[in-house]
C-alpha positions, 0 to 999 in steps of 0.5 A: 847298645853302646853310646860310647863314641870313638873320639877318634874321629870326628865331624871338622868343617873344611869352611870354619878351619881355613877361616882359622887358619887365615885369621892366623896368617892375619895375626901372625903378619901384624905381628910381624909389621907391628913387633907387638908380642900381644899378637903372639899372646893371642896366638898361643891362647889360641892354641892352648885354650883348644887343646886345653878346653874348647876351641870356642873360647878362642876370639879366633874360633868364634869369629871363625863359626860366625862368618862360616856361616855364610858358606856351605858346611863341608863337614868331612869325617877326620881323624882328630889326632892330627889336628890334635898333634898339629896344635901342639906343635903350632903352640910348639912354634909360637911358645918358642917364638915368644920366648926369643921374642922375650930375650931380645933374639927378634930375627930368630922370633920372626922366622920361627913365626914366619913358619908358623905363617908358611905352614897356614897358609898351605892350609888356608890355600890348599887345605893341606894340614903340615902337621896332620901330614907328619902325623900320618908319616909318622904313623905309616914309619911304625911309630905311635904317639900314645899322648898328646 
């Protein structure tokens, strides 16, 4: 018997995912009102550390983990490649927004980060992940994403 697990699928807590999406939206709204670029850096760190290391090093994930312990766990088997693809897209949007903010194109920066806020609000309210749906659409068209 092999002890090797298929890393393509894993258990995902829906409540924790929604809480993280809520915290991301709160951070984006705070950035839009305050204009403090450090909030965008926090989002970039959150998405980057979730891809490269463990998500538990992100302050947003730590808060979501603690809060999700108060609720019942709804764990579902989920294609983790979809979530990884969605995280890559979010990191790209945040990085573009940071670059635009540094170059003093604040309106374009706000528009790009607002798109991420809308995306995360859909995930927060309806549990619909835009990046996951895009990944499924790409796979249905027969395009294989080999390396993320």
